[in-house]
TORDRENRO-115273 format. One record per residue (C-alpha): residue in three letters; chain; x negated, y, z. Coordinates in nm, 3 decimals, decimal comma, padded with zeros to 5 digits. Layout:
<atoms>
+--------+--------+---------+---------+---------+
: residu : chaine :      px :      py :      pz :
+--------+--------+---------+---------+---------+
:    ALA :      A :       X :       Y :       Z :
...
+--------+--------+---------+---------+---------+
</atoms>
This chain:
<atoms>
+--------+--------+---------+---------+---------+
: residu : chaine :      px :      py :      pz :
+--------+--------+---------+---------+---------+
:    MET :      A :  00,000 :  00,000 :  00,000 :
:    THR :      A : -00,142 :  00,339 : -00,098 :
:    SER :      A : -00,151 :  00,634 :  00,145 :
:    LEU :      A :  00,129 :  00,802 : -00,052 :
:    GLN :      A :  00,344 :  00,488 : -00,035 :
:    TRP :      A :  00,276 :  00,467 :  00,338 :
:    ILE :      A :  00,393 :  00,826 :  00,388 :
:    ASP :      A :  00,707 :  00,763 :  00,184 :
:    ALA :      A :  00,781 :  00,445 :  00,379 :
:    GLN :      A :  00,741 :  00,614 :  00,716 :
:    LEU :      A :  00,930 :  00,932 :  00,623 :
:    PRO :      A :  01,217 :  00,864 :  00,381 :
:    GLY :      A :  01,291 :  01,165 :  00,168 :
:    GLN :      A :  00,950 :  01,322 :  00,230 :
:    PRO :      A :  00,811 :  01,520 : -00,067 :
:    ALA :      A :  00,525 :  01,344 : -00,248 :
:    LEU :      A :  00,242 :  01,447 : -00,016 :
:    GLY :      A : -00,055 :  01,224 :  00,054 :
:    MET :      A : -00,210 :  01,167 :  00,393 :
:    ASP :      A : -00,479 :  01,432 :  00,336 :
:    GLU :      A : -00,220 :  01,692 :  00,235 :
:    ILE :      A : -00,005 :  01,621 :  00,540 :
:    SER :      A : -00,316 :  01,644 :  00,758 :
:    ASP :      A : -00,412 :  01,977 :  00,598 :
:    LEU :      A : -00,063 :  02,117 :  00,657 :
:    ILE :      A : -00,068 :  02,015 :  01,024 :
:    GLY :      A : -00,415 :  02,165 :  01,050 :
:    LEU :      A : -00,272 :  02,500 :  00,934 :
:    VAL :      A : -00,019 :  02,477 :  01,218 :
:    TYR :      A : -00,295 :  02,456 :  01,479 :
:    ASP :      A : -00,511 :  02,714 :  01,303 :
:    GLY :      A : -00,224 :  02,961 :  01,336 :
:    PRO :      A : -00,297 :  03,095 :  01,685 :
:    LEU :      A : -00,656 :  03,174 :  01,584 :
:    LEU :      A : -00,575 :  03,393 :  01,282 :
:    ASP :      A : -00,556 :  03,773 :  01,284 :
:    ILE :      A : -00,202 :  03,735 :  01,147 :
:    PRO :      A : -00,078 :  03,421 :  01,323 :
:    TRP :      A :  00,027 :  03,132 :  01,095 :
:    GLN :      A : -00,003 :  03,337 :  00,775 :
:    SER :      A : -00,183 :  03,050 :  00,599 :
:    LEU :      A :  00,084 :  02,802 :  00,705 :
:    LEU :      A :  00,363 :  03,025 :  00,576 :
:    ASP :      A :  00,184 :  03,071 :  00,244 :
:    ALA :      A :  00,144 :  02,694 :  00,211 :
:    LEU :      A :  00,511 :  02,628 :  00,291 :
:    ARG :      A :  00,622 :  02,891 :  00,040 :
:    HIS :      A :  00,424 :  02,710 : -00,231 :
:    LEU :      A :  00,525 :  02,356 : -00,131 :
:    LEU :      A :  00,896 :  02,438 : -00,098 :
:    ALA :      A :  00,929 :  02,672 : -00,399 :
:    ALA :      A :  01,045 :  02,955 : -00,169 :
:    ASN :      A :  01,037 :  03,328 : -00,228 :
:    TYR :      A :  01,018 :  03,414 :  00,144 :
:    VAL :      A :  00,897 :  03,219 :  00,448 :
:    THR :      A :  00,926 :  03,397 :  00,782 :
:    LEU :      A :  00,816 :  03,303 :  01,131 :
:    VAL :      A :  00,992 :  03,501 :  01,404 :
:    LEU :      A :  00,769 :  03,492 :  01,711 :
:    ARG :      A :  00,982 :  03,741 :  01,902 :
:    PRO :      A :  01,342 :  03,786 :  01,787 :
:    PRO :      A :  01,447 :  04,149 :  01,737 :
:    SER :      A :  01,697 :  04,304 :  01,974 :
:    ASN :      A :  01,868 :  04,637 :  02,031 :
:    THR :      A :  01,565 :  04,758 :  02,226 :
:    SER :      A :  01,278 :  04,592 :  02,035 :
:    PRO :      A :  01,193 :  04,533 :  01,667 :
:    GLY :      A :  01,061 :  04,188 :  01,757 :
:    LEU :      A :  00,764 :  04,025 :  01,589 :
:    MET :      A :  00,799 :  03,865 :  01,246 :
:    ILE :      A :  00,539 :  03,730 :  01,004 :
:    THR :      A :  00,643 :  03,681 :  00,640 :
:    SER :      A :  00,487 :  03,517 :  00,336 :
:    SER :      A :  00,610 :  03,663 :  00,009 :
:    ALA :      A :  00,485 :  03,768 : -00,334 :
:    VAL :      A :  00,623 :  04,120 : -00,272 :
:    ASP :      A :  00,592 :  04,379 :  00,004 :
:    THR :      A :  00,846 :  04,298 :  00,277 :
:    THR :      A :  00,787 :  04,600 :  00,502 :
:    VAL :      A :  01,118 :  04,769 :  00,419 :
:    GLY :      A :  01,320 :  04,448 :  00,438 :
:    THR :      A :  01,169 :  04,344 :  00,771 :
:    GLY :      A :  01,237 :  04,689 :  00,912 :
:    ALA :      A :  01,598 :  04,685 :  00,794 :
:    TYR :      A :  01,655 :  04,339 :  00,944 :
:    ALA :      A :  01,503 :  04,442 :  01,278 :
:    GLN :      A :  01,699 :  04,765 :  01,296 :
:    HIS :      A :  02,045 :  04,648 :  01,187 :
:    PHE :      A :  02,099 :  04,311 :  01,022 :
:    HIS :      A :  01,969 :  04,091 :  01,305 :
:    ALA :      A :  02,281 :  04,180 :  01,500 :
:    ILE :      A :  02,512 :  04,031 :  01,234 :
:    ASP :      A :  02,299 :  03,734 :  01,131 :
:    PRO :      A :  02,505 :  03,413 :  01,172 :
:    PHE :      A :  02,204 :  03,189 :  01,106 :
:    VAL :      A :  02,053 :  03,220 :  01,457 :
:    ASN :      A :  02,057 :  03,027 :  01,785 :
:    LEU :      A :  02,030 :  02,696 :  01,601 :
:    PRO :      A :  02,020 :  02,371 :  01,801 :
:    ASN :      A :  01,670 :  02,330 :  01,934 :
:    ALA :      A :  01,418 :  02,175 :  01,690 :
:    GLN :      A :  01,694 :  02,080 :  01,442 :
:    VAL :      A :  01,632 :  02,165 :  01,076 :
:    LEU :      A :  01,945 :  02,305 :  00,912 :
:    THR :      A :  02,046 :  02,503 :  00,605 :
:    VAL :      A :  02,274 :  02,803 :  00,613 :
:    HIS :      A :  02,535 :  02,614 :  00,410 :
:    GLU :      A :  02,538 :  02,330 :  00,661 :
:    LEU :      A :  02,579 :  02,564 :  00,955 :
:    ILE :      A :  02,849 :  02,805 :  00,837 :
:    GLY :      A :  02,963 :  02,679 :  00,497 :
:    GLU :      A :  02,909 :  02,820 :  00,150 :
:    ALA :      A :  03,225 :  03,034 :  00,133 :
:    ARG :      A :  03,164 :  03,202 :  00,468 :
:    TRP :      A :  02,800 :  03,262 :  00,381 :
:    LEU :      A :  02,879 :  03,428 :  00,047 :
:    GLU :      A :  03,143 :  03,647 :  00,212 :
:    SER :      A :  02,921 :  03,752 :  00,504 :
:    GLU :      A :  02,807 :  04,110 :  00,533 :
:    ILE :      A :  02,443 :  04,012 :  00,580 :
:    TYR :      A :  02,440 :  03,812 :  00,256 :
:    ARG :      A :  02,614 :  04,081 :  00,050 :
:    PHE :      A :  02,413 :  04,378 :  00,179 :
:    PHE :      A :  02,080 :  04,223 :  00,277 :
:    ASN :      A :  02,004 :  03,877 :  00,139 :
:    LYS :      A :  02,157 :  03,919 : -00,205 :
:    PRO :      A :  01,968 :  04,245 : -00,283 :
:    TYR :      A :  01,647 :  04,066 : -00,186 :
:    ASP :      A :  01,740 :  03,767 : -00,408 :
:    VAL :      A :  01,797 :  03,520 : -00,124 :
:    LEU :      A :  02,069 :  03,256 : -00,157 :
:    GLU :      A :  01,939 :  02,939 :  00,005 :
:    ILE :      A :  01,801 :  02,941 :  00,363 :
:    MET :      A :  01,658 :  02,655 :  00,562 :
:    GLY :      A :  01,554 :  02,708 :  00,919 :
:    VAL :      A :  01,468 :  02,571 :  01,259 :
:    ASP :      A :  01,462 :  02,731 :  01,605 :
:    ILE :      A :  01,202 :  02,611 :  01,852 :
:    ARG :      A :  01,241 :  02,679 :  02,222 :
:    ALA :      A :  00,936 :  02,591 :  02,429 :
:    GLU :      A :  00,882 :  02,614 :  02,803 :
:    HIS :      A :  00,871 :  02,943 :  02,995 :
:    GLY :      A :  01,118 :  03,110 :  02,759 :
:    VAL :      A :  00,891 :  03,093 :  02,453 :
:    GLU :      A :  01,099 :  03,089 :  02,132 :
:    CYS :      A :  01,025 :  03,106 :  01,762 :
:    ARG :      A :  01,229 :  03,078 :  01,444 :
:    LEU :      A :  01,114 :  02,947 :  01,106 :
:    ARG :      A :  01,315 :  03,059 :  00,802 :
:    ILE :      A :  01,249 :  02,941 :  00,445 :
:    CYS :      A :  01,436 :  03,118 :  00,165 :
:    ARG :      A :  01,498 :  03,046 : -00,202 :
:    PRO :      A :  01,629 :  03,279 : -00,474 :
:    HIS :      A :  01,949 :  03,260 : -00,675 :
:    GLY :      A :  01,934 :  02,997 : -00,946 :
:    SER :      A :  01,705 :  02,767 : -00,745 :
:    ASP :      A :  01,783 :  02,416 : -00,620 :
:    ARG :      A :  01,935 :  02,369 : -00,280 :
:    PHE :      A :  01,712 :  02,238 : -00,005 :
:    SER :      A :  01,705 :  01,858 : -00,021 :
:    GLU :      A :  01,667 :  01,595 :  00,246 :
:    ALA :      A :  01,305 :  01,564 :  00,133 :
:    ASP :      A :  01,252 :  01,937 :  00,199 :
:    LYS :      A :  01,412 :  01,905 :  00,543 :
:    ALA :      A :  01,194 :  01,601 :  00,618 :
:    LEU :      A :  00,881 :  01,798 :  00,541 :
:    CYS :      A :  00,996 :  02,075 :  00,772 :
:    ARG :      A :  01,079 :  01,824 :  01,046 :
:    ARG :      A :  00,731 :  01,679 :  01,008 :
:    ILE :      A :  00,565 :  01,996 :  01,135 :
:    VAL :      A :  00,824 :  02,102 :  01,398 :
:    PRO :      A :  00,669 :  01,917 :  01,698 :
:    HIS :      A :  00,324 :  02,046 :  01,602 :
:    LEU :      A :  00,454 :  02,401 :  01,562 :
:    GLU :      A :  00,617 :  02,383 :  01,905 :
:    ARG :      A :  00,284 :  02,286 :  02,063 :
:    ALA :      A :  00,092 :  02,550 :  01,867 :
:    VAL :      A :  00,340 :  02,820 :  01,970 :
:    ARG :      A :  00,284 :  02,725 :  02,335 :
:    ILE :      A : -00,092 :  02,749 :  02,280 :
:    HIS :      A : -00,043 :  03,089 :  02,119 :
:    ALA :      A :  00,169 :  03,210 :  02,411 :
:    ASN :      A : -00,095 :  03,095 :  02,661 :
:    LEU :      A : -00,374 :  03,261 :  02,461 :
:    ASN :      A : -00,175 :  03,583 :  02,453 :
:    THR :      A : -00,122 :  03,570 :  02,829 :
:    THR :      A : -00,491 :  03,509 :  02,889 :
:    GLU :      A : -00,589 :  03,792 :  02,654 :
:    SER :      A : -00,341 :  04,031 :  02,817 :
:    GLU :      A : -00,480 :  03,947 :  03,159 :
:    ARG :      A : -00,835 :  03,991 :  03,032 :
:    ARG :      A : -00,759 :  04,334 :  02,890 :
:    PHE :      A : -00,574 :  04,437 :  03,206 :
:    TYR :      A : -00,861 :  04,341 :  03,435 :
:    ALA :      A : -01,118 :  04,491 :  03,196 :
:    GLY :      A : -00,921 :  04,815 :  03,201 :
:    THR :      A : -00,906 :  04,807 :  03,581 :
:    VAL :      A : -01,285 :  04,764 :  03,601 :
:    ASP :      A : -01,326 :  05,062 :  03,366 :
:    ARG :      A : -01,095 :  05,275 :  03,582 :
:    LEU :      A : -01,297 :  05,181 :  03,888 :
:    LEU :      A : -01,595 :  05,338 :  03,705 :
:    LEU :      A : -01,782 :  05,009 :  03,713 :
:    GLY :      A : -02,014 :  04,895 :  03,439 :
:    SER :      A : -02,003 :  04,522 :  03,378 :
:    VAL :      A : -02,257 :  04,308 :  03,194 :
:    ILE :      A : -02,196 :  03,935 :  03,143 :
:    LEU :      A : -02,503 :  03,714 :  03,100 :
:    ASP :      A : -02,525 :  03,356 :  02,974 :
:    ASP :      A : -02,709 :  03,073 :  03,149 :
:    THR :      A : -03,038 :  03,184 :  02,991 :
:    GLY :      A : -03,000 :  03,542 :  03,117 :
:    GLN :      A : -02,912 :  03,683 :  02,774 :
:    VAL :      A : -02,642 :  03,950 :  02,746 :
:    LEU :      A : -02,308 :  03,817 :  02,626 :
:    THR :      A : -02,073 :  04,113 :  02,669 :
:    THR :      A : -02,066 :  04,465 :  02,814 :
:    ASN :      A : -01,780 :  04,702 :  02,892 :
:    GLY :      A : -01,755 :  05,067 :  02,796 :
:    MET :      A : -01,898 :  05,201 :  03,121 :
:    ALA :      A : -02,202 :  04,972 :  03,094 :
:    ASP :      A : -02,252 :  05,075 :  02,730 :
:    ALA :      A : -02,260 :  05,441 :  02,833 :
:    LEU :      A : -02,513 :  05,380 :  03,111 :
:    LEU :      A : -02,734 :  05,161 :  02,894 :
:    ALA :      A : -02,728 :  05,420 :  02,615 :
:    GLU :      A : -02,894 :  05,667 :  02,851 :
:    LYS :      A : -03,194 :  05,432 :  02,886 :
:    ASP :      A : -03,249 :  05,567 :  03,234 :
:    GLY :      A : -03,303 :  05,293 :  03,486 :
:    LEU :      A : -03,142 :  05,010 :  03,290 :
:    VAL :      A : -03,199 :  04,894 :  02,932 :
:    VAL :      A : -03,133 :  04,592 :  02,714 :
:    CYS :      A : -03,450 :  04,459 :  02,554 :
:    ASN :      A : -03,447 :  04,152 :  02,326 :
:    GLY :      A : -03,098 :  04,070 :  02,449 :
:    GLN :      A : -03,200 :  04,078 :  02,815 :
:    LEU :      A : -03,087 :  04,326 :  03,084 :
:    MET :      A : -03,395 :  04,491 :  03,230 :
:    VAL :      A : -03,497 :  04,768 :  03,474 :
:    ASP :      A : -03,740 :  05,041 :  03,373 :
:    SER :      A : -03,948 :  04,985 :  03,684 :
:    ALA :      A : -04,157 :  04,667 :  03,656 :
:    GLN :      A : -04,128 :  04,599 :  04,029 :
:    GLU :      A : -03,749 :  04,641 :  04,034 :
:    ASN :      A : -03,719 :  04,442 :  03,710 :
:    ARG :      A : -03,887 :  04,145 :  03,873 :
:    LYS :      A : -03,631 :  04,168 :  04,152 :
:    LEU :      A : -03,343 :  04,182 :  03,903 :
:    GLN :      A : -03,467 :  03,879 :  03,707 :
:    ALA :      A : -03,510 :  03,688 :  04,034 :
:    LEU :      A : -03,152 :  03,774 :  04,134 :
:    VAL :      A : -03,024 :  03,659 :  03,793 :
:    ARG :      A : -03,207 :  03,327 :  03,827 :
:    GLN :      A : -03,073 :  03,289 :  04,180 :
:    ALA :      A : -02,719 :  03,359 :  04,061 :
:    ILE :      A : -02,751 :  03,102 :  03,781 :
:    ALA :      A : -02,867 :  02,846 :  04,036 :
:    LEU :      A : -02,571 :  02,927 :  04,264 :
:    ARG :      A : -02,297 :  02,906 :  03,999 :
:    ASP :      A : -02,222 :  02,538 :  04,072 :
:    SER :      A : -02,277 :  02,558 :  04,447 :
:    VAL :      A : -02,010 :  02,532 :  04,715 :
:    GLN :      A : -01,993 :  02,911 :  04,739 :
:    PRO :      A : -02,058 :  03,043 :  04,385 :
:    GLY :      A : -01,915 :  03,389 :  04,462 :
:    ILE :      A : -02,188 :  03,514 :  04,699 :
:    PRO :      A : -02,294 :  03,863 :  04,574 :
:    LEU :      A : -02,656 :  03,971 :  04,537 :
:    GLY :      A : -02,747 :  04,340 :  04,540 :
:    LEU :      A : -03,013 :  04,577 :  04,407 :
:    SER :      A : -03,057 :  04,952 :  04,366 :
:    VAL :      A : -03,225 :  05,085 :  04,053 :
:    PRO :      A : -03,421 :  05,415 :  04,049 :
:    ARG :      A : -03,366 :  05,676 :  03,780 :
:    LYS :      A : -03,555 :  05,980 :  03,658 :
:    GLY :      A : -03,555 :  06,312 :  03,834 :
:    ASN :      A : -03,313 :  06,362 :  04,120 :
:    ARG :      A : -03,045 :  06,133 :  03,983 :
:    ALA :      A : -02,887 :  05,892 :  04,228 :
:    ARG :      A : -03,001 :  05,531 :  04,211 :
:    LEU :      A : -02,776 :  05,288 :  04,028 :
:    GLY :      A : -02,620 :  05,021 :  04,243 :
:    LEU :      A : -02,619 :  04,668 :  04,099 :
:    LEU :      A : -02,415 :  04,374 :  04,222 :
:    VAL :      A : -02,509 :  04,035 :  04,075 :
:    ARG :      A : -02,251 :  03,758 :  04,101 :
:    PRO :      A : -02,261 :  03,401 :  03,969 :
:    ILE :      A : -01,976 :  03,284 :  03,744 :
:    ALA :      A : -01,866 :  02,925 :  03,806 :
:    SER :      A : -01,934 :  02,707 :  03,504 :
:    GLN :      A : -01,648 :  02,565 :  03,299 :
:    LYS :      A : -01,680 :  02,188 :  03,315 :
:    TRP :      A : -01,500 :  02,121 :  02,986 :
:    SER :      A : -01,620 :  02,419 :  02,786 :
:    GLU :      A : -01,784 :  02,335 :  02,455 :
:    ARG :      A : -01,931 :  02,683 :  02,400 :
:    PRO :      A : -02,312 :  02,672 :  02,366 :
:    ARG :      A : -02,344 :  03,008 :  02,550 :
:    GLN :      A : -02,128 :  03,017 :  02,860 :
:    PRO :      A : -02,079 :  03,315 :  03,093 :
:    ALA :      A : -02,305 :  03,251 :  03,392 :
:    VAL :      A : -02,369 :  03,582 :  03,569 :
:    ALA :      A : -02,180 :  03,909 :  03,610 :
:    VAL :      A : -02,378 :  04,224 :  03,679 :
:    PHE :      A : -02,167 :  04,517 :  03,805 :
:    ILE :      A : -02,320 :  04,863 :  03,783 :
:    ARG :      A : -02,211 :  05,161 :  03,992 :
:    ASP :      A : -02,331 :  05,513 :  03,916 :
:    PRO :      A : -02,279 :  05,737 :  04,222 :
:    ASP :      A : -02,291 :  06,043 :  03,999 :
:    GLN :      A : -01,966 :  05,932 :  03,834 :
:    LYS :      A : -01,678 :  06,096 :  04,015 :
:    ALA :      A : -01,335 :  05,940 :  04,018 :
:    VAL :      A : -01,071 :  06,162 :  03,860 :
:    GLY :      A : -00,710 :  06,113 :  03,962 :
:    SER :      A : -00,375 :  06,240 :  03,848 :
:    THR :      A : -00,178 :  06,506 :  04,033 :
:    GLU :      A :  00,146 :  06,343 :  03,916 :
:    LEU :      A :  00,046 :  06,007 :  04,060 :
:    LEU :      A : -00,042 :  06,164 :  04,395 :
:    ARG :      A :  00,287 :  06,354 :  04,399 :
:    ASN :      A :  00,483 :  06,038 :  04,332 :
:    MET :      A :  00,292 :  05,828 :  04,587 :
:    PHE :      A :  00,284 :  06,072 :  04,877 :
:    ASP :      A :  00,556 :  06,323 :  04,792 :
:    PHE :      A :  00,295 :  06,600 :  04,766 :
:    THR :      A :  00,375 :  06,935 :  04,613 :
:    ARG :      A :  00,177 :  07,023 :  04,302 :
:    THR :      A : -00,059 :  07,248 :  04,501 :
:    GLU :      A : -00,109 :  06,981 :  04,768 :
:    ALA :      A : -00,196 :  06,722 :  04,505 :
:    SER :      A : -00,440 :  06,961 :  04,335 :
:    LEU :      A : -00,605 :  07,036 :  04,670 :
:    VAL :      A : -00,646 :  06,667 :  04,753 :
:    LEU :      A : -00,801 :  06,592 :  04,414 :
:    LEU :      A : -01,059 :  06,870 :  04,464 :
:    LEU :      A : -01,145 :  06,733 :  04,807 :
:    THR :      A : -01,199 :  06,384 :  04,664 :
:    GLN :      A : -01,441 :  06,534 :  04,414 :
:    GLY :      A : -01,666 :  06,650 :  04,700 :
:    LEU :      A : -01,554 :  07,012 :  04,736 :
:    SER :      A : -01,521 :  07,164 :  05,083 :
:    LEU :      A : -01,188 :  07,314 :  05,190 :
:    ASP :      A : -01,324 :  07,668 :  05,129 :
:    GLU :      A : -01,450 :  07,569 :  04,782 :
:    ALA :      A : -01,118 :  07,403 :  04,698 :
:    ALA :      A : -00,927 :  07,713 :  04,814 :
:    GLN :      A : -01,144 :  07,928 :  04,591 :
:    GLU :      A : -01,093 :  07,693 :  04,298 :
:    LEU :      A : -00,715 :  07,708 :  04,345 :
:    ASP :      A : -00,728 :  08,085 :  04,400 :
:    ILE :      A : -00,551 :  08,065 :  04,735 :
:    ARG :      A : -00,642 :  08,192 :  05,083 :
:    ARG :      A : -00,828 :  07,964 :  05,321 :
:    ASN :      A : -00,542 :  07,976 :  05,572 :
:    THR :      A : -00,300 :  07,874 :  05,294 :
:    ALA :      A : -00,527 :  07,581 :  05,206 :
:    ARG :      A : -00,538 :  07,478 :  05,572 :
:    ALA :      A : -00,157 :  07,485 :  05,584 :
:    HIS :      A : -00,142 :  07,264 :  05,275 :
:    LEU :      A : -00,396 :  07,028 :  05,432 :
:    ARG :      A : -00,189 :  06,995 :  05,749 :
:    ALA :      A :  00,113 :  06,903 :  05,534 :
:    VAL :      A : -00,098 :  06,648 :  05,350 :
:    PHE :      A : -00,213 :  06,496 :  05,682 :
:    SER :      A :  00,148 :  06,458 :  05,790 :
:    LYS :      A :  00,251 :  06,291 :  05,464 :
:    THR :      A : -00,042 :  06,046 :  05,453 :
:    GLY :      A : -00,059 :  05,964 :  05,825 :
:    VAL :      A : -00,425 :  06,062 :  05,867 :
:    THR :      A : -00,574 :  06,330 :  06,090 :
:    ARG :      A : -00,918 :  06,393 :  05,942 :
:    GLN :      A : -01,032 :  06,517 :  05,603 :
:    ALA :      A : -01,281 :  06,231 :  05,561 :
:    ALA :      A : -01,008 :  05,977 :  05,626 :
:    LEU :      A : -00,784 :  06,151 :  05,372 :
:    VAL :      A : -01,050 :  06,135 :  05,103 :
:    GLN :      A : -01,118 :  05,770 :  05,178 :
:    THR :      A : -00,747 :  05,684 :  05,162 :
:    VAL :      A : -00,700 :  05,847 :  04,823 :
:    LEU :      A : -01,022 :  05,717 :  04,672 :
:    HIS :      A : -00,962 :  05,361 :  04,784 :
:    SER :      A : -00,590 :  05,328 :  04,714 :
:    ILE :      A : -00,488 :  05,560 :  04,431 :
:    ILE :      A : -00,758 :  05,713 :  04,211 :
:    PRO :      A : -00,937 :  05,392 :  04,102 :
:    LEU :      A : -00,611 :  05,254 :  03,961 :
:    ASP :      A : -00,481 :  05,575 :  03,806 :
+--------+--------+---------+---------+---------+
</atoms>
């Protein structure tokens, strides 16, 4: 029995695809989450195999408050059509909320007469030369949902059992790949969130691999390294200008690498780095990153180096302070100046108010924050509000 005969025997009605072609199609399903435009290659392949004029994957259905997220394969520009569907026609589309993982055609679901009389067909599908639609809705765990829609023009054949069999062949794989995509998106969103938080804390971060080579840097680290004052990257390695301090840094990196698989891999190691002139020394915190047992990457993150520049002053938002503590605008402005190192007299001068007026505002601020000393006020704001603003 040939591979093609085996496929036909196992999947009655399946289009004449060999084992390699089926394997390639399923491969496109799992490649989907890795593409810049998810599953674009799969949609293009389905459009060719099923003689369709449009193939659309709805990753997030549109609603009255959101345009959703739809990827389409077509020989023509679909920007206008996708926008029109998201803005209006999704609300009157009868070919939605299909039974989970069940491949259906629009004629099977609502009947030919009702379809041809529907408003969405007459004013949306027909102008875009769509008569036949085959689709499947996939609902995965944690509320993840996607919809696959395959369209054919007027004058084309109706979708056959063989066409539906091909679609059914990829449904379980697409369901798994969509779950992978959702998890990757969640991980990426968390990564960006935490990276943004580190940036707002005015911390530079440099990630090293298990050979001490630089893997990644954040924006704050890039700015500090660009100054080439105290810290530099040379031949892919993070180094200190001072030979003596550089030996200390390299020893800390080696120590962190050795600790990454220990019982307590999170123990921090510290170092201060001198800079030119009267600039404050950079503070470095070196932390091991626990190794990923099942990671296949040849270069794994092994060490995180956090860099703090004391000369960088946190800048907060008056609106955030007003919302958090019910400050007036002047009170919030006064507090921000105090957190930037100004004395009360200097802050009063900056705000163009009398010293006694500034003292009255400060007393009101004390009452609202529950502190009694200016140092405690500055500490409260710096530690709880400004870094996350």
